[in-house]
C-alpha positions in Angstrom: -4.2 54.2 -45.5 -5.1 52.4 -42.1 -2.3 50.2 -40.6 -3.7 48.7 -37.4 -0.9 48.5 -34.6 -0.5 44.6 -34.1 0.3 42.6 -31.3 2.2 39.3 -31.5 -1.6 36.7 -30.6 -2.9 39.1 -33.9 -0.3 39.0 -36.2 0.6 36.6 -38.8 2.4 33.5 -38.2 6.0 34.4 -39.7 6.1 37.9 -38.2 5.3 36.5 -34.4 9.0 35.5 -34.0 10.2 38.1 -35.5 8.3 40.7 -33.1 9.8 38.8 -29.9 13.5 39.5 -31.2 12.3 42.6 -31.3 11.1 42.9 -28.6 13.5 40.4 -26.5 15.9 43.2 -27.9 13.5 46.5 -26.3 11.8 45.5 -24.5 8.9 45.8 -26.1 7.4 45.7 -29.4 7.5 49.5 -30.8 3.6 51.0 -32.8 5.6 51.3 -36.2 7.0 46.9 -36.1 3.7 46.5 -34.5 2.2 48.0 -37.7 3.7 46.5 -40.3 4.0 43.0 -39.3 0.9 41.9 -41.7 3.3 41.5 -43.6 6.6 39.1 -42.8 8.2 40.6 -45.6 8.4 44.1 -44.7 9.3 43.3 -41.2 11.8 41.4 -41.9 13.2 43.7 -44.2 12.9 46.2 -41.2 14.5 44.1 -38.5 18.0 43.6 -40.9 17.7 47.7 -41.2 17.6 47.6 -37.5 19.9 45.2 -36.7 22.6 46.6 -39.2 22.4 50.7 -38.1 23.1 49.7 -34.9 26.9 48.4 -35.5 29.1 49.2 -32.1 31.9 50.3 -34.8 30.4 53.0 -35.4 29.5 56.6 -33.6 26.0 56.3 -32.0 25.7 60.1 -32.0 26.3 60.4 -35.7 23.5 57.6 -36.7 21.3 58.9 -34.4 21.9 62.8 -36.0 21.8 61.2 -39.5 18.6 59.4 -39.1 17.0 63.0 -36.5 18.0 64.6 -40.3 15.8 62.7 -42.5 13.1 62.3 -40.3 12.9 66.1 -40.7 13.4 65.6 -44.5 10.8 63.5 -45.1 8.5 64.7 -43.3 8.3 61.4 -40.9 6.4 62.5 -37.4 7.4 58.7 -35.7 11.0 59.3 -36.3 12.1 62.1 -35.4 10.6 61.6 -32.2 12.5 58.9 -31.8 15.8 59.6 -33.1 15.1 63.1 -30.4 14.4 60.6 -27.8 18.0 59.0 -27.9 19.9 61.8 -29.1 18.3 63.6 -25.8 19.6 59.6 -24.5 22.9 60.4 -25.3 23.5 63.1 -23.7 22.9 66.2 -26.9 22.3 69.0 -26.4 19.3 70.4 -26.4 19.9 73.2 -28.3 21.4 70.9 -30.5 18.2 69.1 -31.1 15.4 71.0 -31.5 18.0 73.2 -34.2 18.1 70.1 -35.9 14.2 69.6 -34.9 13.8 73.0 -37.0 15.7 71.9 -40.0 19.0 73.1 -39.2 22.0 71.9 -38.2 23.8 71.6 -34.6 26.6 73.7 -33.7 29.8 70.9 -33.5 31.5 71.1 -37.1 31.4 67.2 -38.1 27.7 66.7 -35.6 26.0 69.4 -38.3 28.3 67.9 -41.4 26.5 64.8 -40.8 23.6 66.0 -40.6 23.7 68.1 -43.5 24.9 64.6 -44.9 22.0 62.9 -44.6 19.1 64.9 -45.5 20.7 65.7 -48.6 21.3 61.8 -48.8 16.9 62.4 -48.6 16.5 65.6 -50.5 18.0 64.8 -53.4 17.5 60.9 -53.6 21.4 59.8 -53.4 22.8 62.8 -55.4 24.4 64.8 -53.0 26.9 67.2 -54.5 30.3 66.9 -54.5 30.5 69.6 -52.4 28.8 68.4 -49.5 30.1 64.9 -49.5 34.4 67.1 -49.0 32.8 68.5 -46.4 31.6 65.6 -44.2 35.2 64.6 -45.6 36.8 67.5 -44.0 35.5 67.1 -40.5 36.6 63.5 -40.0 35.2 61.4 -41.4 36.4 58.5 -44.0 34.3 57.1 -47.6 33.4 53.8 -45.4 31.1 55.8 -42.4 29.3 58.1 -45.6 28.6 54.5 -46.6 27.5 54.1 -43.1 25.2 56.6 -43.4 23.9 55.6 -45.7 22.2 52.6 -44.1 21.3 54.8 -40.6 19.2 56.7 -44.0 18.3 54.0 -45.7 16.0 52.7 -42.6 14.9 55.8 -41.8 13.7 56.2 -45.1 11.8 53.1 -44.4 10.0 54.4 -41.6 9.8 57.7 -42.2 7.4 55.5 -45.8 5.7 53.8 -43.3 5.2 56.4 -41.3 3.9 58.9 -44.2 1.6 55.8 -45.5 0.2 54.6 -42.8 -1.0 58.9 -42.2 1.6 58.1 -38.6 1.8 55.5 -36.8 0.8 56.2 -32.8 4.4 57.2 -31.0 5.1 54.6 -28.3 4.7 56.4 -25.0 9.0 56.8 -24.3 8.3 57.8 -27.4 5.5 61.1 -27.0 7.2 63.3 -25.1 9.3 63.5 -28.3 6.4 64.8 -30.5 7.4 67.0 -33.9 4.7 69.1 -35.1 
């Protein structure tokens, strides 16, 4: 399906304030948001989830690892590039990022458990095995943290649906060094 990258000038009037808010938050409108701007409803849902997952009370490395795991699991090139870029900015080791991009777990025990949980959540459509849930809890997360990861996984899944429906959204310039596949 061809989904054009809209601008604030070409987007429907109801999408324009949402795009302006995204631009104010990020300094630009990501192509993925501009691609869905034709639907103010979808754009509003996307923006609401985007804001929710940025909850400062949750470790951003865990959030980005979950997003990367889902991106790999659902073949979402945009999400893999985005989360790889952010993880590098957060200082995660390049070897761990590359391992996750190949579908392998990172070396850190807790990060590996987060990756496994998020990947299973995406591939098993929420029917995560008790073993993986227990592994994540044993690694140090609380049940509330797992629910926080569910929110990130839902957002990453939405991005994956859009990216795949659009036949791959063109990567924004800052994401291109982390292009996947």
